[in-house]
All heavy atoms as TSV, in Angstrom:
chain	resi	resn	atom	element	x	y	z
A	1	MET	N	N	-2.292	3.162	34.192
A	1	MET	CA	C	-1.961	4.065	33.113
A	1	MET	C	C	-0.705	3.617	32.392
A	1	MET	O	O	-0.594	3.713	31.204
A	1	MET	CB	C	-1.799	5.478	33.685
A	1	MET	CG	C	-1.824	6.537	32.617
A	1	MET	SD	S	-3.394	6.544	31.791
A	1	MET	CE	C	-3.601	8.228	31.520
A	2	ASN	N	N	0.265	3.135	33.158
A	2	ASN	CA	C	1.508	2.680	32.569
A	2	ASN	C	C	1.292	1.452	31.682
A	2	ASN	O	O	1.969	1.269	30.691
A	2	ASN	CB	C	2.517	2.372	33.681
A	2	ASN	CG	C	3.923	2.216	33.151
A	2	ASN	OD1	O	4.171	2.503	31.984
A	2	ASN	ND2	N	4.809	1.775	34.000
A	3	THR	N	N	0.321	0.611	32.045
A	3	THR	CA	C	0.023	-0.570	31.256
A	3	THR	C	C	-0.532	-0.197	29.892
A	3	THR	O	O	-0.195	-0.827	28.899
A	3	THR	CB	C	-0.991	-1.455	31.999
A	3	THR	OG1	O	-0.555	-1.623	33.340
A	3	THR	CG2	C	-1.124	-2.788	31.342
A	4	ALA	N	N	-1.375	0.832	29.836
A	4	ALA	CA	C	-1.939	1.261	28.559
A	4	ALA	C	C	-0.856	1.792	27.635
A	4	ALA	O	O	-0.867	1.526	26.428
A	4	ALA	CB	C	-3.009	2.328	28.783
A	5	LEU	N	N	0.097	2.512	28.190
A	5	LEU	CA	C	1.202	3.031	27.382
A	5	LEU	C	C	2.056	1.886	26.850
A	5	LEU	O	O	2.468	1.898	25.684
A	5	LEU	CB	C	2.047	4.003	28.205
A	5	LEU	CG	C	3.219	4.652	27.476
A	5	LEU	CD1	C	2.713	5.517	26.333
A	5	LEU	CD2	C	4.034	5.479	28.440
A	6	GLY	N	N	2.308	0.903	27.670
A	6	GLY	CA	C	3.080	-0.262	27.236
A	6	GLY	C	C	2.367	-1.048	26.154
A	6	GLY	O	O	2.990	-1.536	25.212
A	7	LEU	N	N	1.045	-1.171	26.286
A	7	LEU	CA	C	0.260	-1.874	25.285
A	7	LEU	C	C	0.272	-1.127	23.959
A	7	LEU	O	O	0.428	-1.734	22.893
A	7	LEU	CB	C	-1.178	-2.066	25.774
A	7	LEU	CG	C	-2.114	-2.803	24.826
A	7	LEU	CD1	C	-1.620	-4.217	24.592
A	7	LEU	CD2	C	-3.522	-2.802	25.389
A	8	ARG	N	N	0.130	0.190	24.001
A	8	ARG	CA	C	0.185	0.982	22.767
A	8	ARG	C	C	1.533	0.846	22.088
A	8	ARG	O	O	1.620	0.740	20.870
A	8	ARG	CB	C	-0.101	2.449	23.064
A	8	ARG	CG	C	-1.532	2.733	23.355
A	8	ARG	CD	C	-1.754	4.199	23.549
A	8	ARG	NE	N	-3.128	4.440	23.935
A	8	ARG	CZ	C	-3.632	5.621	24.158
A	8	ARG	NH1	N	-2.878	6.692	24.041
A	8	ARG	NH2	N	-4.891	5.759	24.509
A	9	ARG	N	N	2.586	0.850	22.872
A	9	ARG	CA	C	3.930	0.714	22.307
A	9	ARG	C	C	4.110	-0.660	21.659
A	9	ARG	O	O	4.685	-0.779	20.585
A	9	ARG	CB	C	4.971	0.930	23.386
A	9	ARG	CG	C	6.392	0.907	22.845
A	9	ARG	CD	C	7.380	1.376	23.859
A	9	ARG	NE	N	7.199	2.817	24.031
A	9	ARG	CZ	C	7.503	3.481	25.132
A	9	ARG	NH1	N	7.991	2.852	26.166
A	9	ARG	NH2	N	7.331	4.778	25.208
A	10	ARG	N	N	3.602	-1.713	22.288
A	10	ARG	CA	C	3.697	-3.060	21.705
A	10	ARG	C	C	2.916	-3.161	20.409
A	10	ARG	O	O	3.399	-3.741	19.442
A	10	ARG	CB	C	3.175	-4.106	22.689
A	10	ARG	CG	C	4.187	-4.536	23.714
A	10	ARG	CD	C	3.631	-5.585	24.610
A	10	ARG	NE	N	3.781	-6.893	23.966
A	10	ARG	CZ	C	3.384	-8.007	24.521
A	10	ARG	NH1	N	2.775	-7.996	25.694
A	10	ARG	NH2	N	3.575	-9.152	23.900
A	11	VAL	N	N	1.711	-2.594	20.397
A	11	VAL	CA	C	0.894	-2.635	19.181
A	11	VAL	C	C	1.581	-1.860	18.061
A	11	VAL	O	O	1.629	-2.315	16.914
A	11	VAL	CB	C	-0.524	-2.087	19.452
A	11	VAL	CG1	C	-1.297	-1.873	18.169
A	11	VAL	CG2	C	-1.283	-3.040	20.363
A	12	PHE	N	N	2.133	-0.691	18.382
A	12	PHE	CA	C	2.823	0.085	17.355
A	12	PHE	C	C	4.059	-0.653	16.847
A	12	PHE	O	O	4.336	-0.653	15.642
A	12	PHE	CB	C	3.226	1.463	17.885
A	12	PHE	CG	C	3.927	2.292	16.849
A	12	PHE	CD1	C	3.204	2.872	15.816
A	12	PHE	CD2	C	5.295	2.464	16.896
A	12	PHE	CE1	C	3.849	3.614	14.847
A	12	PHE	CE2	C	5.944	3.205	15.926
A	12	PHE	CZ	C	5.220	3.785	14.892
A	13	ASN	N	N	4.793	-1.307	17.727
A	13	ASN	CA	C	5.965	-2.065	17.300
A	13	ASN	C	C	5.594	-3.214	16.369
A	13	ASN	O	O	6.367	-3.578	15.485
A	13	ASN	CB	C	6.743	-2.591	18.501
A	13	ASN	CG	C	7.533	-1.506	19.192
A	13	ASN	OD1	O	7.864	-0.485	18.598
A	13	ASN	ND2	N	7.832	-1.721	20.461
A	14	LEU	N	N	4.419	-3.784	16.567
A	14	LEU	CA	C	3.955	-4.841	15.668
A	14	LEU	C	C	3.397	-4.275	14.362
A	14	LEU	O	O	3.493	-4.921	13.319
A	14	LEU	CB	C	2.883	-5.683	16.358
A	14	LEU	CG	C	3.354	-6.596	17.482
A	14	LEU	CD1	C	2.149	-7.189	18.204
A	14	LEU	CD2	C	4.243	-7.684	16.933
A	15	ALA	N	N	2.814	-3.094	14.409
A	15	ALA	CA	C	2.102	-2.560	13.250
A	15	ALA	C	C	2.956	-1.720	12.325
A	15	ALA	O	O	2.601	-1.550	11.159
A	15	ALA	CB	C	0.911	-1.734	13.727
A	16	TRP	N	N	4.088	-1.171	12.775
A	16	TRP	CA	C	4.810	-0.230	11.936
A	16	TRP	C	C	5.321	-0.838	10.632
A	16	TRP	O	O	5.336	-0.131	9.624
A	16	TRP	CB	C	5.920	0.488	12.706
A	16	TRP	CG	C	7.183	-0.285	12.907
A	16	TRP	CD1	C	7.530	-0.996	14.002
A	16	TRP	CD2	C	8.265	-0.418	11.981
A	16	TRP	NE1	N	8.751	-1.577	13.819
A	16	TRP	CE2	C	9.230	-1.235	12.581
A	16	TRP	CE3	C	8.498	0.056	10.701
A	16	TRP	CZ2	C	10.405	-1.586	11.935
A	16	TRP	CZ3	C	9.684	-0.291	10.069
A	16	TRP	CH2	C	10.623	-1.101	10.690
A	17	PRO	N	N	5.714	-2.116	10.550
A	17	PRO	CA	C	6.113	-2.628	9.239
A	17	PRO	C	C	4.977	-2.637	8.217
A	17	PRO	O	O	5.173	-2.339	7.035
A	17	PRO	CB	C	6.594	-4.045	9.527
A	17	PRO	CG	C	6.964	-4.047	10.963
A	17	PRO	CD	C	6.015	-3.088	11.605
A	18	VAL	N	N	3.769	-2.941	8.671
A	18	VAL	CA	C	2.625	-2.950	7.768
A	18	VAL	C	C	2.277	-1.526	7.335
A	18	VAL	O	O	1.959	-1.277	6.173
A	18	VAL	CB	C	1.413	-3.633	8.446
A	18	VAL	CG1	C	0.185	-3.574	7.572
A	18	VAL	CG2	C	1.754	-5.059	8.800
A	19	ILE	N	N	2.363	-0.590	8.266
A	19	ILE	CA	C	2.110	0.812	7.938
A	19	ILE	C	C	3.118	1.301	6.914
A	19	ILE	O	O	2.755	1.951	5.925
A	19	ILE	CB	C	2.147	1.672	9.218
A	19	ILE	CG1	C	1.007	1.299	10.149
A	19	ILE	CG2	C	2.094	3.155	8.874
A	19	ILE	CD1	C	1.114	1.887	11.543
A	20	ALA	N	N	4.387	0.961	7.106
A	20	ALA	CA	C	5.426	1.377	6.166
A	20	ALA	C	C	5.228	0.728	4.799
A	20	ALA	O	O	5.413	1.376	3.760
A	20	ALA	CB	C	6.801	1.020	6.722
A	21	GLU	N	N	4.840	-0.536	4.769
A	21	GLU	CA	C	4.599	-1.217	3.495
A	21	GLU	C	C	3.460	-0.560	2.724
A	21	GLU	O	O	3.571	-0.321	1.514
A	21	GLU	CB	C	4.283	-2.687	3.731
A	21	GLU	CG	C	4.007	-3.458	2.463
A	21	GLU	CD	C	3.554	-4.876	2.731
A	21	GLU	OE1	O	3.363	-5.249	3.897
A	21	GLU	OE2	O	3.381	-5.600	1.744
A	22	ASN	N	N	2.368	-0.258	3.404
A	22	ASN	CA	C	1.241	0.391	2.734
A	22	ASN	C	C	1.622	1.776	2.228
A	22	ASN	O	O	1.208	2.182	1.136
A	22	ASN	CB	C	0.038	0.477	3.669
A	22	ASN	CG	C	-0.633	-0.859	3.861
A	22	ASN	OD1	O	-0.561	-1.727	2.995
A	22	ASN	ND2	N	-1.269	-1.036	4.986
A	23	PHE	N	N	2.407	2.501	3.005
A	23	PHE	CA	C	2.864	3.817	2.562
A	23	PHE	C	C	3.730	3.707	1.314
A	23	PHE	O	O	3.573	4.472	0.360
A	23	PHE	CB	C	3.636	4.508	3.688
A	23	PHE	CG	C	4.263	5.798	3.270
A	23	PHE	CD1	C	3.484	6.931	3.066
A	23	PHE	CD2	C	5.626	5.884	3.057
A	23	PHE	CE1	C	4.060	8.119	2.655
A	23	PHE	CE2	C	6.211	7.069	2.660
A	23	PHE	CZ	C	5.427	8.192	2.454
A	24	LEU	N	N	4.638	2.749	1.293
A	24	LEU	CA	C	5.517	2.585	0.140
A	24	LEU	C	C	4.759	2.120	-1.107
A	24	LEU	O	O	5.094	2.512	-2.224
A	24	LEU	CB	C	6.652	1.618	0.475
A	24	LEU	CG	C	7.677	2.155	1.464
A	24	LEU	CD1	C	8.683	1.073	1.820
A	24	LEU	CD2	C	8.380	3.377	0.913
A	25	GLU	N	N	3.730	1.274	-0.932
A	25	GLU	CA	C	2.912	0.867	-2.071
A	25	GLU	C	C	2.165	2.061	-2.655
A	25	GLU	O	O	2.076	2.216	-3.878
A	25	GLU	CB	C	1.922	-0.215	-1.652
A	25	GLU	CG	C	2.566	-1.553	-1.397
A	25	GLU	CD	C	1.624	-2.552	-0.780
A	25	GLU	OE1	O	0.457	-2.203	-0.502
A	25	GLU	OE2	O	2.061	-3.691	-0.564
A	26	THR	N	N	1.646	2.922	-1.801
A	26	THR	CA	C	0.972	4.124	-2.268
A	26	THR	C	C	1.950	5.062	-2.949
A	26	THR	O	O	1.652	5.642	-4.001
A	26	THR	CB	C	0.282	4.838	-1.091
A	26	THR	OG1	O	-0.603	3.920	-0.455
A	26	THR	CG2	C	-0.491	6.047	-1.552
A	27	LEU	N	N	3.133	5.202	-2.379
A	27	LEU	CA	C	4.163	6.045	-2.977
A	27	LEU	C	C	4.582	5.518	-4.347
A	27	LEU	O	O	4.842	6.302	-5.268
A	27	LEU	CB	C	5.365	6.135	-2.044
A	27	LEU	CG	C	6.465	7.101	-2.436
A	27	LEU	CD1	C	5.929	8.543	-2.418
A	27	LEU	CD2	C	7.634	6.969	-1.487
A	28	LEU	N	N	4.620	4.203	-4.505
A	28	LEU	CA	C	4.941	3.608	-5.798
A	28	LEU	C	C	3.927	4.025	-6.854
A	28	LEU	O	O	4.296	4.385	-7.972
A	28	LEU	CB	C	4.981	2.085	-5.680
A	28	LEU	CG	C	5.191	1.320	-6.977
A	28	LEU	CD1	C	6.619	1.488	-7.459
A	28	LEU	CD2	C	4.869	-0.141	-6.783
A	29	GLY	N	N	2.653	4.006	-6.518
A	29	GLY	CA	C	1.624	4.435	-7.455
A	29	GLY	C	C	1.748	5.905	-7.816
A	29	GLY	O	O	1.571	6.298	-8.982
A	30	ILE	N	N	2.076	6.722	-6.842
A	30	ILE	CA	C	2.233	8.159	-7.097
A	30	ILE	C	C	3.420	8.406	-8.018
A	30	ILE	O	O	3.329	9.176	-8.977
A	30	ILE	CB	C	2.390	8.923	-5.765
A	30	ILE	CG1	C	1.094	8.867	-4.970
A	30	ILE	CG2	C	2.813	10.360	-6.005
A	30	ILE	CD1	C	1.215	9.364	-3.551
A	31	VAL	N	N	4.530	7.728	-7.755
A	31	VAL	CA	C	5.730	7.910	-8.579
A	31	VAL	C	C	5.495	7.400	-9.994
A	31	VAL	O	O	5.904	8.039	-10.972
A	31	VAL	CB	C	6.947	7.225	-7.917
A	31	VAL	CG1	C	8.135	7.171	-8.855
A	31	VAL	CG2	C	7.321	7.943	-6.642
A	32	ASP	N	N	4.839	6.250	-10.135
A	32	ASP	CA	C	4.535	5.727	-11.471
A	32	ASP	C	C	3.686	6.709	-12.266
A	32	ASP	O	O	3.954	6.978	-13.442
A	32	ASP	CB	C	3.814	4.386	-11.374
A	32	ASP	CG	C	4.736	3.246	-11.029
A	32	ASP	OD1	O	5.966	3.428	-11.110
A	32	ASP	OD2	O	4.222	2.168	-10.669
A	33	THR	N	N	2.655	7.238	-11.633
A	33	THR	CA	C	1.787	8.195	-12.318
A	33	THR	C	C	2.553	9.453	-12.694
A	33	THR	O	O	2.411	9.976	-13.806
A	33	THR	CB	C	0.589	8.563	-11.426
A	33	THR	OG1	O	-0.090	7.352	-11.053
A	33	THR	CG2	C	-0.377	9.462	-12.150
A	34	TYR	N	N	3.399	9.926	-11.816
A	34	TYR	CA	C	4.197	11.123	-12.087
A	34	TYR	C	C	5.146	10.894	-13.263
A	34	TYR	O	O	5.249	11.738	-14.158
A	34	TYR	CB	C	4.980	11.508	-10.831
A	34	TYR	CG	C	5.876	12.706	-11.022
A	34	TYR	CD1	C	5.360	13.988	-11.038
A	34	TYR	CD2	C	7.241	12.545	-11.200
A	34	TYR	CE1	C	6.183	15.089	-11.217
A	34	TYR	CE2	C	8.072	13.631	-11.382
A	34	TYR	CZ	C	7.537	14.903	-11.395
A	34	TYR	OH	O	8.353	15.982	-11.585
A	35	LEU	N	N	5.844	9.751	-13.256
A	35	LEU	CA	C	6.787	9.479	-14.333
A	35	LEU	C	C	6.098	9.332	-15.678
A	35	LEU	O	O	6.560	9.875	-16.690
A	35	LEU	CB	C	7.597	8.221	-14.018
A	35	LEU	CG	C	8.641	8.356	-12.921
A	35	LEU	CD1	C	9.286	7.008	-12.626
A	35	LEU	CD2	C	9.693	9.371	-13.307
A	36	VAL	N	N	4.999	8.620	-15.717
A	36	VAL	CA	C	4.294	8.433	-16.982
A	36	VAL	C	C	3.700	9.746	-17.469
A	36	VAL	O	O	3.710	10.023	-18.664
A	36	VAL	CB	C	3.210	7.339	-16.838
A	36	VAL	CG1	C	2.284	7.309	-18.037
A	36	VAL	CG2	C	3.861	5.988	-16.661
A	37	SER	N	N	3.239	10.573	-16.567
A	37	SER	CA	C	2.659	11.842	-17.003
A	37	SER	C	C	3.712	12.766	-17.589
A	37	SER	O	O	3.406	13.610	-18.416
A	37	SER	CB	C	1.948	12.537	-15.843
A	37	SER	OG	O	2.887	12.977	-14.882
A	38	HIS	N	N	4.973	12.594	-17.191
A	38	HIS	CA	C	6.035	13.443	-17.732
A	38	HIS	C	C	6.726	12.822	-18.943
A	38	HIS	O	O	7.315	13.532	-19.746
A	38	HIS	CB	C	7.059	13.757	-16.652
A	38	HIS	CG	C	6.611	14.825	-15.714
A	38	HIS	ND1	N	5.308	14.970	-15.284
A	38	HIS	CD2	C	7.290	15.825	-15.128
A	38	HIS	CE1	C	5.218	16.001	-14.475
A	38	HIS	NE2	N	6.413	16.541	-14.355
A	39	LEU	N	N	6.690	11.496	-19.068
A	39	LEU	CA	C	7.356	10.841	-20.187
A	39	LEU	C	C	6.438	10.622	-21.380
A	39	LEU	O	O	6.854	10.793	-22.519
A	39	LEU	CB	C	7.935	9.490	-19.742
A	39	LEU	CG	C	9.057	9.552	-18.711
A	39	LEU	CD1	C	9.457	8.146	-18.313
A	39	LEU	CD2	C	10.246	10.310	-19.265
A	40	ALA	N	N	5.228	10.217	-21.134
A	40	ALA	CA	C	4.301	9.914	-22.223
A	40	ALA	C	C	3.408	11.123	-22.490
A	40	ALA	O	O	3.098	11.900	-21.594
A	40	ALA	CB	C	3.449	8.706	-21.863
A	41	ILE	N	N	3.027	11.244	-23.721
A	41	ILE	CA	C	2.126	12.331	-24.088
A	41	ILE	C	C	0.721	11.746	-24.224
A	41	ILE	O	O	0.505	10.782	-24.940
A	41	ILE	CB	C	2.564	12.982	-25.411
A	41	ILE	CG1	C	3.949	13.586	-25.244
A	41	ILE	CG2	C	1.555	14.025	-25.854
A	41	ILE	CD1	C	4.547	14.135	-26.506
A	42	GLY	N	N	-0.206	12.328	-23.505
A	42	GLY	CA	C	-1.587	11.893	-23.604
A	42	GLY	C	C	-2.121	11.351	-22.298
A	42	GLY	O	O	-1.376	10.892	-21.431
A	43	THR	N	N	-3.410	11.407	-22.207
A	43	THR	CA	C	-4.070	10.949	-20.986
A	43	THR	C	C	-4.304	9.451	-20.992
A	43	THR	O	O	-4.570	8.877	-19.934
A	43	THR	CB	C	-5.415	11.670	-20.826
A	43	THR	OG1	O	-6.215	11.426	-21.980
A	43	THR	CG2	C	-5.202	13.162	-20.657
A	44	ILE	N	N	-4.178	8.812	-22.151
A	44	ILE	CA	C	-4.412	7.365	-22.206
A	44	ILE	C	C	-3.346	6.624	-21.411
A	44	ILE	O	O	-3.649	5.652	-20.712
A	44	ILE	CB	C	-4.454	6.891	-23.673
A	44	ILE	CG1	C	-5.658	7.506	-24.371
A	44	ILE	CG2	C	-4.507	5.385	-23.754
A	44	ILE	CD1	C	-5.744	7.228	-25.838
A	45	ALA	N	N	-2.104	7.079	-21.489
A	45	ALA	CA	C	-1.028	6.425	-20.737
A	45	ALA	C	C	-1.245	6.580	-19.236
A	45	ALA	O	O	-1.042	5.634	-18.464
A	45	ALA	CB	C	0.315	7.002	-21.137
A	46	VAL	N	N	-1.656	7.755	-18.807
A	46	VAL	CA	C	-1.909	7.984	-17.375
A	46	VAL	C	C	-3.104	7.151	-16.919
A	46	VAL	O	O	-3.095	6.584	-15.816
A	46	VAL	CB	C	-2.122	9.481	-17.092
A	46	VAL	CG1	C	-2.480	9.710	-15.638
A	46	VAL	CG2	C	-0.872	10.266	-17.462
A	47	ALA	N	N	-4.117	7.039	-17.763
A	47	ALA	CA	C	-5.269	6.208	-17.422
A	47	ALA	C	C	-4.867	4.737	-17.341
A	47	ALA	O	O	-5.378	3.997	-16.496
A	47	ALA	CB	C	-6.370	6.394	-18.448
A	48	GLY	N	N	-3.935	4.315	-18.191
A	48	GLY	CA	C	-3.441	2.943	-18.134
A	48	GLY	C	C	-2.724	2.657	-16.830
A	48	GLY	O	O	-2.890	1.586	-16.235
A	49	VAL	N	N	-1.936	3.614	-16.365
A	49	VAL	CA	C	-1.260	3.445	-15.076
A	49	VAL	C	C	-2.291	3.377	-13.958
A	49	VAL	O	O	-2.180	2.551	-13.046
A	49	VAL	CB	C	-0.247	4.589	-14.834
A	49	VAL	CG1	C	0.279	4.553	-13.411
A	49	VAL	CG2	C	0.893	4.510	-15.813
A	50	GLY	N	N	-3.297	4.228	-14.022
A	50	GLY	CA	C	-4.348	4.198	-12.999
A	50	GLY	C	C	-5.093	2.881	-12.979
A	50	GLY	O	O	-5.377	2.339	-11.904
A	51	GLY	N	N	-5.401	2.343	-14.158
A	51	GLY	CA	C	-6.070	1.047	-14.226
A	51	GLY	C	C	-5.195	-0.080	-13.692
A	51	GLY	O	O	-5.667	-0.970	-12.981
A	52	ALA	N	N	-3.904	-0.033	-14.018
A	52	ALA	CA	C	-2.980	-1.053	-13.525
A	52	ALA	C	C	-2.832	-0.965	-12.010
A	52	ALA	O	O	-2.713	-1.992	-11.329
A	52	ALA	CB	C	-1.632	-0.900	-14.204
A	53	LEU	N	N	-2.839	0.242	-11.473
A	53	LEU	CA	C	-2.742	0.400	-10.015
A	53	LEU	C	C	-3.967	-0.173	-9.315
A	53	LEU	O	O	-3.855	-0.778	-8.247
A	53	LEU	CB	C	-2.570	1.876	-9.655
A	53	LEU	CG	C	-1.199	2.465	-9.932
A	53	LEU	CD1	C	-1.221	3.973	-9.701
A	53	LEU	CD2	C	-0.155	1.808	-9.071
A	54	GLN	N	N	-5.136	-0.005	-9.923
A	54	GLN	CA	C	-6.341	-0.570	-9.320
A	54	GLN	C	C	-6.262	-2.093	-9.264
A	54	GLN	O	O	-6.635	-2.713	-8.267
A	54	GLN	CB	C	-7.580	-0.130	-10.104
A	54	GLN	CG	C	-7.865	1.339	-9.999
A	54	GLN	CD	C	-8.151	1.770	-8.582
A	54	GLN	OE1	O	-8.836	1.097	-7.837
A	54	GLN	NE2	N	-7.606	2.912	-8.205
A	55	VAL	N	N	-5.769	-2.699	-10.352
A	55	VAL	CA	C	-5.611	-4.157	-10.369
A	55	VAL	C	C	-4.573	-4.583	-9.325
A	55	VAL	O	O	-4.768	-5.573	-8.608
A	55	VAL	CB	C	-5.208	-4.637	-11.777
A	55	VAL	CG1	C	-4.850	-6.108	-11.777
A	55	VAL	CG2	C	-6.321	-4.354	-12.770
A	56	MET	N	N	-3.486	-3.835	-9.224
A	56	MET	CA	C	-2.440	-4.166	-8.259
A	56	MET	C	C	-2.984	-4.080	-6.824
A	56	MET	O	O	-2.745	-4.983	-6.010
A	56	MET	CB	C	-1.253	-3.223	-8.417
A	56	MET	CG	C	-0.091	-3.564	-7.499
A	56	MET	SD	S	1.280	-2.430	-7.603
A	56	MET	CE	C	0.663	-1.070	-6.626
A	57	TYR	N	N	-3.713	-3.038	-6.495
A	57	TYR	CA	C	-4.266	-2.900	-5.148
A	57	TYR	C	C	-5.286	-3.997	-4.848
A	57	TYR	O	O	-5.371	-4.493	-3.725
A	57	TYR	CB	C	-4.897	-1.528	-4.949
A	57	TYR	CG	C	-3.905	-0.400	-4.891
A	57	TYR	CD1	C	-4.175	0.821	-5.483
A	57	TYR	CD2	C	-2.681	-0.533	-4.246
A	57	TYR	CE1	C	-3.272	1.867	-5.435
A	57	TYR	CE2	C	-1.774	0.496	-4.195
A	57	TYR	CZ	C	-2.076	1.696	-4.791
A	57	TYR	OH	O	-1.175	2.720	-4.740
A	58	PHE	N	N	-6.047	-4.392	-5.871
A	58	PHE	CA	C	-7.013	-5.476	-5.693
A	58	PHE	C	C	-6.294	-6.789	-5.395
A	58	PHE	O	O	-6.686	-7.529	-4.486
A	58	PHE	CB	C	-7.892	-5.603	-6.942
A	58	PHE	CG	C	-8.949	-6.648	-6.838
A	58	PHE	CD1	C	-10.025	-6.479	-5.983
A	58	PHE	CD2	C	-8.878	-7.806	-7.586
A	58	PHE	CE1	C	-11.008	-7.451	-5.879
A	58	PHE	CE2	C	-9.849	-8.775	-7.493
A	58	PHE	CZ	C	-10.921	-8.596	-6.639
A	59	MET	N	N	-5.226	-7.066	-6.130
A	59	MET	CA	C	-4.465	-8.291	-5.885
A	59	MET	C	C	-3.789	-8.265	-4.515
A	59	MET	O	O	-3.730	-9.287	-3.822
A	59	MET	CB	C	-3.418	-8.496	-6.989
A	59	MET	CG	C	-4.005	-8.813	-8.338
A	59	MET	SD	S	-5.034	-10.285	-8.331
A	59	MET	CE	C	-3.831	-11.527	-7.954
A	60	ILE	N	N	-3.280	-7.110	-4.117
A	60	ILE	CA	C	-2.654	-6.993	-2.804
A	60	ILE	C	C	-3.677	-7.258	-1.698
A	60	ILE	O	O	-3.377	-7.930	-0.706
A	60	ILE	CB	C	-1.992	-5.611	-2.638
A	60	ILE	CG1	C	-0.736	-5.535	-3.493
A	60	ILE	CG2	C	-1.663	-5.322	-1.177
A	60	ILE	CD1	C	-0.131	-4.156	-3.575
A	61	SER	N	N	-4.903	-6.756	-1.874
A	61	SER	CA	C	-5.925	-6.993	-0.851
A	61	SER	C	C	-6.309	-8.470	-0.779
A	61	SER	O	O	-6.511	-9.008	0.313
A	61	SER	CB	C	-7.155	-6.124	-1.109
A	61	SER	OG	O	-7.805	-6.524	-2.292
A	62	ILE	N	N	-6.374	-9.137	-1.927
A	62	ILE	CA	C	-6.677	-10.569	-1.921
A	62	ILE	C	C	-5.557	-11.353	-1.243
A	62	ILE	O	O	-5.807	-12.228	-0.398
A	62	ILE	CB	C	-6.911	-11.079	-3.354
A	62	ILE	CG1	C	-8.230	-10.546	-3.893
A	62	ILE	CG2	C	-6.916	-12.608	-3.409
A	62	ILE	CD1	C	-8.469	-10.869	-5.344
A	63	LEU	N	N	-4.314	-11.045	-1.584
A	63	LEU	CA	C	-3.191	-11.761	-0.987
A	63	LEU	C	C	-3.058	-11.470	0.505
A	63	LEU	O	O	-2.701	-12.357	1.285
A	63	LEU	CB	C	-1.902	-11.408	-1.720
A	63	LEU	CG	C	-1.820	-11.911	-3.165
A	63	LEU	CD1	C	-0.576	-11.381	-3.841
A	63	LEU	CD2	C	-1.874	-13.422	-3.221
A	64	SER	N	N	-3.379	-10.250	0.910
A	64	SER	CA	C	-3.353	-9.924	2.343
A	64	SER	C	C	-4.440	-10.707	3.087
A	64	SER	O	O	-4.195	-11.203	4.190
A	64	SER	CB	C	-3.562	-8.426	2.544
A	64	SER	OG	O	-2.488	-7.711	2.033
A	65	ALA	N	N	-5.611	-10.806	2.492
A	65	ALA	CA	C	-6.691	-11.578	3.124
A	65	ALA	C	C	-6.308	-13.042	3.251
A	65	ALA	O	O	-6.564	-13.678	4.286
A	65	ALA	CB	C	-7.976	-11.402	2.319
A	66	LEU	N	N	-5.692	-13.595	2.215
A	66	LEU	CA	C	-5.246	-14.994	2.302
A	66	LEU	C	C	-4.166	-15.176	3.355
A	66	LEU	O	O	-4.153	-16.166	4.090
A	66	LEU	CB	C	-4.728	-15.460	0.928
A	66	LEU	CG	C	-5.776	-15.711	-0.138
A	66	LEU	CD1	C	-5.111	-16.001	-1.469
A	66	LEU	CD2	C	-6.666	-16.863	0.265
A	67	SER	N	N	-3.279	-14.220	3.448
A	67	SER	CA	C	-2.212	-14.297	4.441
A	67	SER	C	C	-2.771	-14.241	5.859
A	67	SER	O	O	-2.375	-15.030	6.724
A	67	SER	CB	C	-1.228	-13.150	4.216
A	67	SER	OG	O	-0.281	-13.100	5.237
A	68	ILE	N	N	-3.680	-13.324	6.090
A	68	ILE	CA	C	-4.293	-13.207	7.423
A	68	ILE	C	C	-5.120	-14.436	7.747
A	68	ILE	O	O	-5.070	-14.959	8.856
A	68	ILE	CB	C	-5.134	-11.911	7.509
A	68	ILE	CG1	C	-4.218	-10.703	7.461
A	68	ILE	CG2	C	-5.977	-11.901	8.777
A	68	ILE	CD1	C	-4.942	-9.398	7.279
A	69	GLY	N	N	-5.869	-14.915	6.762
A	69	GLY	CA	C	-6.692	-16.102	6.979
A	69	GLY	C	C	-5.856	-17.337	7.274
A	69	GLY	O	O	-6.219	-18.170	8.122
A	70	SER	N	N	-4.746	-17.490	6.600
A	70	SER	CA	C	-3.905	-18.666	6.860
A	70	SER	C	C	-3.166	-18.534	8.194
A	70	SER	O	O	-2.853	-19.546	8.818
A	70	SER	CB	C	-2.917	-18.867	5.714
A	70	SER	OG	O	-2.012	-17.795	5.635
A	71	ALA	N	N	-2.872	-17.320	8.612
A	71	ALA	CA	C	-2.205	-17.119	9.902
A	71	ALA	C	C	-3.145	-17.430	11.058
A	71	ALA	O	O	-2.705	-17.912	12.113
A	71	ALA	CB	C	-1.681	-15.693	10.018
A	72	VAL	N	N	-4.419	-17.167	10.861
A	72	VAL	CA	C	-5.382	-17.427	11.924
A	72	VAL	C	C	-5.630	-18.905	12.029
A	72	VAL	O	O	-5.647	-19.511	13.043
A	72	VAL	CB	C	-6.714	-16.674	11.642
A	72	VAL	CG1	C	-7.806	-17.122	12.574
A	72	VAL	CG2	C	-6.492	-15.191	11.754
């Protein structure tokens, strides 16, 4: 039982930076959308932010796949 707890702790210690990075990337999208919705008038600006976020997430997934593939 003690071994399973130690293994979980090791996995969490390795994974928490990635979890924090993904959380901050999501928070960035939320903040961008919030700021544009309060500064710009109209739904076109908010839709532009949403479209840009989709492209950004797509690029992040491609770069993450390349990073994992090169590490392996």
